C-alpha positions in Angstrom: 292.4 -15.4 212.7 290.1 -12.0 212.6 289.0 -11.2 216.6 286.1 -8.7 216.2 286.2 -6.0 218.8 283.3 -4.2 218.3 280.5 -3.4 215.7 278.6 -0.4 215.0 275.6 -0.1 212.7 274.7 3.2 211.2 272.6 3.3 208.3 272.8 0.9 205.9 277.2 0.5 207.1 278.9 -1.2 209.3 282.7 0.3 210.6 284.2 -2.4 212.9 287.5 -3.0 214.2 289.2 -6.3 214.0 292.4 -7.7 215.4 294.0 -10.1 213.2 297.6 -9.8 212.7 297.3 -6.4 213.3 294.4 -4.2 214.0 292.3 -3.5 211.9 289.7 -1.5 210.5 286.4 -2.9 208.2 283.0 -0.8 206.9 280.4 -3.2 205.0 277.6 -1.3 202.7 274.9 -3.8 203.9 273.2 -2.9 200.8 275.9 -4.1 198.2 277.6 -6.0 200.1 281.1 -3.7 198.8 284.2 -3.9 201.9 286.6 -1.9 202.8 289.3 -3.1 205.0 292.0 -1.5 206.5 294.4 -5.0 206.1 296.5 -5.6 202.9 293.4 -7.1 200.8 291.8 -4.0 201.0 287.8 -5.9 201.9 286.5 -8.8 200.9 288.8 -11.3 203.6 288.4 -12.6 206.8 287.9 -9.5 208.5 285.1 -8.0 206.8 283.5 -12.0 206.7 284.0 -11.9 210.8 282.5 -8.7 211.2 279.6 -10.0 209.0 279.3 -12.9 211.0 279.1 -11.1 214.9 276.4 -8.8 212.6 274.0 -12.0 211.9 274.5 -12.8 215.5 273.2 -9.8 216.5 276.2 -8.3 218.8 275.7 -4.8 217.7 275.5 -1.5 218.7 272.9 0.4 216.5 273.8 3.9 216.1 271.0 5.2 214.1 270.8 6.0 210.5 273.6 9.1 210.7 277.5 7.4 209.7 279.7 8.0 212.5 282.8 10.6 211.9 284.9 8.4 213.9 283.0 5.2 214.3 286.1 3.7 217.2 285.2 6.6 219.6 281.1 6.3 219.1 281.9 2.2 219.6 283.7 3.4 223.5 280.7 5.6 223.8 278.4 2.5 223.9 281.3 0.0 225.7 281.7 2.7 228.7 278.4 2.1 229.2 278.8 -1.7 230.0 282.3 -1.1 232.0 282.8 -5.0 232.2 282.6 -4.9 228.6 285.3 -2.6 228.0 287.4 -4.2 230.3 287.3 -7.8 227.6 287.9 -5.5 224.4 290.7 -3.5 226.0 292.4 -6.6 227.7 292.1 -8.7 224.1 293.6 -5.2 222.5 296.1 -5.5 225.1 297.0 -8.2 224.6 297.0 -8.3 220.8 299.3 -4.9 220.7 302.1 -6.8 223.2 302.6 -9.3 220.2 303.3 -6.0 217.9 303.7 -2.2 219.5 307.5 -1.6 218.8 307.2 1.7 221.0 305.6 0.2 223.9 303.4 3.6 223.5 299.9 2.0 222.3 300.3 -1.1 224.9 301.2 1.5 227.8 297.8 3.4 227.3 295.5 0.5 227.1 297.1 -1.0 230.1 296.2 2.3 231.7 292.5 2.1 230.5 292.8 -1.7 232.1 293.1 -0.4 234.9 290.9 2.3 236.0 288.1 -0.6 234.2 289.4 -2.8 236.7 289.5 -0.9 239.5 286.0 0.5 238.6 284.5 -3.0 238.7 286.9 -4.3 241.0 287.5 -7.2 238.7 290.7 -8.5 240.7 290.8 -11.4 238.7 292.0 -9.2 236.0 294.8 -8.5 238.0 297.3 -11.3 237.6 296.7 -11.3 233.5 297.4 -8.1 233.2 300.7 -8.3 235.9 302.1 -11.0 233.9 301.7 -8.1 230.6 303.5 -5.9 232.8 306.0 -7.9 233.1 306.5 -8.5 229.3 306.6 -4.8 229.1 309.0 -4.8 231.3 311.4 -7.5 229.5 311.2 -5.2 226.2 311.4 -2.1 227.3 313.5 -2.1 230.5 314.9 0.3 230.3 311.5 3.0 230.0 311.0 5.0 233.0 307.3 4.5 232.1 307.4 1.1 233.0 308.2 1.4 236.4 305.3 4.7 236.3 302.9 1.7 235.2 304.5 -0.5 237.8 303.6 1.6 240.3 300.1 2.7 238.8 299.5 -1.6 238.9 300.5 -1.7 242.6 297.7 0.8 243.5 295.1 -0.5 241.9 295.9 -3.9 243.5 296.4 -2.4 247.1 293.5 -0.3 247.2 291.3 -3.3 245.4 292.5 -5.9 248.7 291.9 -3.0 251.4 287.9 -2.0 249.8 285.3 -4.6 251.9 283.2 -6.7 249.7 
């Protein structure tokens, strides 16, 4: 099942990131229907269909007429304006990366972004699932000093949120 993380409309094109077995990037020309997807099919696939459906529901960022050089960076500019939404997108990506990230690098980056957003939004309810993700990371990458640093950062945010008055 394809999970659309974000859609940016720029001029007559859609740009998107979709999670399937792996993360894929999609572009759709709205005037011709031509599409490109970085999945093995190259386009005209479930990822493209999911992006078009999301767009038709009105769930996209409108970037005006200029095509972005880096659509993902532009999407994150919009997402950062709504930190709770940015947190949900980050957690979705994080749990997807846990299934396929062989080095732990991408997962660690997403974990740290999630921690920053949890602290910013004071969304304590996300600490438990994030702790479970940390346990999975520790099980796979038990000998990585990086995982110890992630645990320290996690405990720091957890303690800070517990000390803050409601």
